N, C-alpha and C positions, 0 to 999 in steps of 0.2 A: 916554366915561367908563369907567374900568376897573372891573371887577367882581371884588370880593373876597369869598370865602366860605370860612370855615374849618370843616371837618367833623371831628368827633371820633368815631372809630369806637367801637363797643361794645366794652367791655373783655372780652376772651376769657378771659384767665387772669392771675392775679397772679403766677403762677410759671412762665409759658411762656417759650419762647425768643424773644428779641428779634431783629429783622431783622439788626441789626449783629452780634449774637453769632453768628448762624448764618453770616453772610458770613465773619467772621473764622475761625470753625471750619472752614469749607469751604476757605478759602485755605491753611490749615495741614494739612488732612488729605485733601483730594480726591486721588484716585489719578492723575488726569490732570495735576494740578499737580506731583505728585511725579515723574511720568514726565518732564515737561518739565524739571524741576530736574535729574534724572539726565542728560538729554541735554545740559544746560548743562555739567554736570561733565565729561561725556565730551568735549565740545568743548574744555574747558579742558585736559584731559589730552592731547588730540591736539596742542594748541598746544605744550605742554611737550615732547611726544615729538618734534615737528618741530624744536624748538630743540636738543634733545639730540643729534639725528641728525648735526648738523654737527661734533660732536666725535669722530666715529668710534666704534670699539669695540675693546676688548681681549678676547682669547679665549685660553683654555687649549686647546692642541691636542696631539694625540698620534696615534700610528699604528704599524702594523707592516707591513713589506713583506718578502716572501720572493721570492728570485730563483733562477734555475736555475744561475747561476754566481756565484762570490764577488764581493762588492762591498766597497769601502772605506767607512768611516764618514763620511768627509767628502771633498769634492773635493780632489785633490792638485795642487799646483803642480809644474812641471817640475823645480825644484831639489830638492824633497823626493823626487820619484820617482827622481832620479838620485843621491841622497845616500847610498844604501846603508843607510838606516835601515829597520828592520823595519816593515812596514806591516800594520796590522790589516785582515784581510778576513773577511767573513762572508756567508752566504747570506740570513740573516734580520736585518733592521735594525729596531730599536725606537726610536721617537723620541717625545719629549715637549718642549713648549716653550710660549712665550707669543707671540701675534701681535698686532699693532696695525695697524688699517687706518683711514684717514681720507680723505674726499674733499677735495682742496685747492681745486679749482675745478670747479663744475658748470654754468657759464654762468648763474649767479645763480639756478639752479632751487631750491636750498635756501632762499635768501633769500625768494623768492616763496612758497614753501610755508609758511614761518613767517608771512608776512604774511597769506596766505589763512586760516591756522588762527586768527590773531588776529581776523580779520573774522568767521569762523565762530563764535567764542566770543561776540562782541558780538551776533551774530544770535540765538544761543541765549538770551542774556539778554533780548532784546526779545520773543522767543517766549514766555518765561515771563511777562513783563508782560502781553502780549496775552491769554494764556490766563487769567490772573487776572481781567482785565477781563471776558472772556466769562463766566467762572464767576460772578463777582459779579452780573452782569446776570441770568443764568439763575436764580440763587438769589432775587434780589429779585422777579423776575417770577412765579416759582412761589409765593413767599410771599404776594404780593398776590392771586394767583389763588385761593389757599386762603381768605384772608380774605374775598374777594368771595363765594365759594361759601358760607362760613359765614354771612355776613350775608344772602345769599339764602335760606339755610335758615331763619334766624330770621324773615325776612319771609314765607316760605312757611308756617311754623308759625302765624304770626299770621293769615294768610289762611285756613288750614284751620280755625283756631279760629272765625273769623268765619263761615265757611260752616256749621260745625256749629251755631253759635248760630242761624243763619238756618234751617237744617234743623229744628231743634227748635221754632222759632217757627212755621214752616209746618206742622209736625206738629200743633201745637195748633190752628191754623186749620182744618186738615183735620177734626180731631175735632169742632170746632164747626160744621163745614159751611160755613165761610167761603171755603175754597179747595178746588180739585180735587186729587185724589190725584196727578195727573200733575205738579203743582208739587213735591210732596214727592219723587217719583222723580227729577226733574231736579236738585233740590238734593242728594240723596243721591249721584247720579252725579258731581256736581262735587266733593263731599267726597272720594270715592274717587280722582278724578283728581288732586286736590291732594295726597292722601296718597302717591300714586305718584310725584309730582314730588318730594316730600320724600325718599323713599327713593333716587331717582335722584341728587339733590343730595348725599346722604350718601355714596353710592358714589363720586361725583366727588371729594369731599373726601378719601376714603380713598386713591383713586388718586393724587391730587396729593401727598398727604403721603408716600406710598411713593416717588414720583419725587423729591421734595425730600430725603427721607432718603438715597436712593441718591446723590444729587448732593453732599450735604453730607458724608456719611460717618458719620452717626449717626442713631438713631431720633428722628423729630420727631413729637411728640404735641400739645402745647399751644403756641399762638402768642400773642405779646403784641400789643396794639393798635398801630396805626400812625396817626399824625396826617397827614391829607392836606389840604393847602391848595390849593384850586382858584382860580386867578386868571388873568386875561387874559394870554396870552403876548405878549411883545414882544421877538422875537429879530431880530438883524441878520444875515441869512444871508451877506451879503458878508463881514462881519468874521469869521464862522465859517469861510468859505472860505479866508481869508487864513491861518488857523491850521492848515489841513489839511496843508500841506506839511511841517509840523514834527511831525506825529503819528508815533508809533512804527510804525503799520501802513504808513506810507509810507516811513519811514526804513529799514525792514528791506529794502525793495527798493533803496534807495540803496546799502545795504551789499552787496546782491546784485550790483549793477553793478560796484562796486569789486572784489569777489571775482572776477567774470568777467574784468575787466581784468587782474588779477594772473594769472589762468589763461592769458590770451593771452601775457603776458610769460614765464610759465613754459614754455609750449610753444615759444617762440622760443629758449629756452636750449639746445635740441638742436642749434642751428646753431653753437654754440660748442664748442671742444675740451673734453674732460673729463679732468681730471688727478687721479690718486689716488696716495696714499702707502701703501705696504705694508711692514711691518717684522716681523722674526721673530727670536727668540732661543730656543735650545733645545739639546738634547743628543741625539745618536744613540748607541744602544747595540747591541752585538752580541757573539756568542761567536766569538772569533778561531779561525780554522781552524788557525793556527799555534800556537806554545807559549805565547802570552800570556794565554789564557783570556778572560774578559769584559773588554771595553775600552769606552771612550766617546770622543766627540769633540764639541767645542762647535760650534754652528752659529749664525752671525749673518748676517742678511740684511736689507738695506734697498733698497727699490726704488721708483722713481718712474715711473708709467706714464701715458702720454698717448694718448687716443683721439680722433681727429677723423674723423667720418664725412664722406666725400667725396660719396657718392651712395647714396641709399636708395630710389630709384624713386618719389619723391614722397610717402613716408609722413609725413615731418615737415611738409611743406606742408599736407597734408590735416589733420593734427592742429591746426596753427595756424588753418586756416580754420574748423574745427569750434569752436575756442575763440572765434573772432571772432563766429560765428553765435550762440553762447551769450550773448555780450556784448550783441548786438543784441536777443536775446530778453528779456534782463533789463531793458533799457531800455524795451521795449514793455510788459513787465509793470508797470514803475513808472508809466508813463503811464496805463495802464488802471486801476491801483489808485487813482490820484489822482482819476480820473473817478468811480470807484466810491464813493470817500469823499465827494465832493461830492454824489453822488446820495443816499447815506445821510443826509447832513446835511439835505438838502431833505426827504426822507421823514420824518425824525425831527421836524423843525419842523412839517411838515404834519400829522403825527399828533397832536402836542400841540394845534394849533389846532382840528383836527377834533373831538378828544375834549372840548376845552373847550366848543365850541359845542354839541356833542352833549349834554354835561352840562346846559348852560343850557336847551336844548330839552326834554330829558326831565324836568327839574325842573318846568318850567312845565306840561308835559303831565301830570305826576303830580298837581299841585295842581288842575288843571282836571278830571282824571279823578276825583279824590276828591270834588270838588263834584258832579260828574255822578252818582256813586254815591250820595251822600247824598240827592240829589233823587229818584233812581229808588227809593231805599228808601222815602222818604215816599210817593211815588206808588203804589208797590206796596202799601204798608200801607193806603192809602186806596182801593185797587181800581181805580186809574186806568191802571196799566200791568201788563204780564204779568211772570211769573217770568223769562222769557227776557231781557227788558229789564234787569231787576235783575242777573241773573247776568252778562250781557254788560258791564254797567257795572263790576261787581266785577272781572271778568277784565281789562278795559282798565286799571283802576286798579292792579291787581297787575302787569301788563305794564309800565306806566309806571314803577312803583317798581323793577322789575328792571332796566329800561334805565338808570335813574338810578344804581343801585348799580354796574352794570358800567361806565358812562361815567366814574364817579368813579375807579374803580381803573384803568381804561384810560388815563385822563389821567396818573395817577402812573406807570404803566408806560412811557408815552411819554417822560416826564421822565427816567426811568432809562435808556431807550434812547439818548436824546441824550447822556447822561453816558457811556454805553458807547462811542458813536461818537467822542466827543471825548476818550476815555480819562481820564475823571476820576471813574470809578465806584469805584476803589480808593484809599483814602486812604493 
């Protein structure tokens, strides 16, 4: 028989930050998310950069050269040299022009580089998604931890109040001579211990709020209530396993394998010839040593260069082997992360089941402890039991209540953890 129990938490504040609001705010303002987004933008720019590289580059070039003997402004053909036409000569040549260089064939290295940058961009997008999932879970976990501590504080205050009332009652008994003064001292000691626990819980709340504020990116003071429904879990682990291969935390390693494979292909491109086109148009200027004064000459150059490495003492083979080893490593990483995800699923479901039964147990323990406390109170008032018995019963009742509170919130945290593992924590 399934066990259903809805628990409505104490209203903390009508104007506090809700859990959903804080998660949304964190996703928009967290510095780690912003950093991952920048990395994604960088990956996108690198992809565009690799695509633009295949079109070559145009450059404005210039220079000045001084020689120890006169030079002509441009190379001369034999007919010009023998035609009797005056030739401009100068020892200092100034040049300015425009060059254009473009790789025509790189053994498909540029193509592989573009493909690798495209995969890198997709991986960056997945990293942003996974970081958001991690952040959302951390915010939810901290939020519930604070609510748990606040409920613990309220319970501790009620416990302290009950101890103070008991102390006052015993004080009256002592005055009437019905109880020994040692009973009053023990009651007072328990009051002080409870007050110390209150201060410790307050400090824990402050620390948790500071941590949450840092994570979210703004000051968090008041929190809104959360409704937790504790019900018997019924998860099919095998069906969850079947979904694990499609998770982003696994797919990112699939992309890593593809990127490594492209790196292998790129390293093999060095086995092919490399062909580059270089062109130049410009003018050379110089002060003619003869009577012509300053003169200039047009320079046009178009060149096609081929380079084919015949022997490099095995450097290319080593580079190819290194790329292949990186591919093997990527495949091993993918296999390991799939095992890790399955382990995380098992742990998440086990936590939910453990916290559910822990809640049932602590709830029953709390009810029984409360009955025991009521009985011990009557017995003590009738002089049948000692103050030690009553204080022990009270502490057991308080401990059972604390266990119930923590089990309730731990149950909800384990639900959020499973959502994180299955990547459904961010809407």
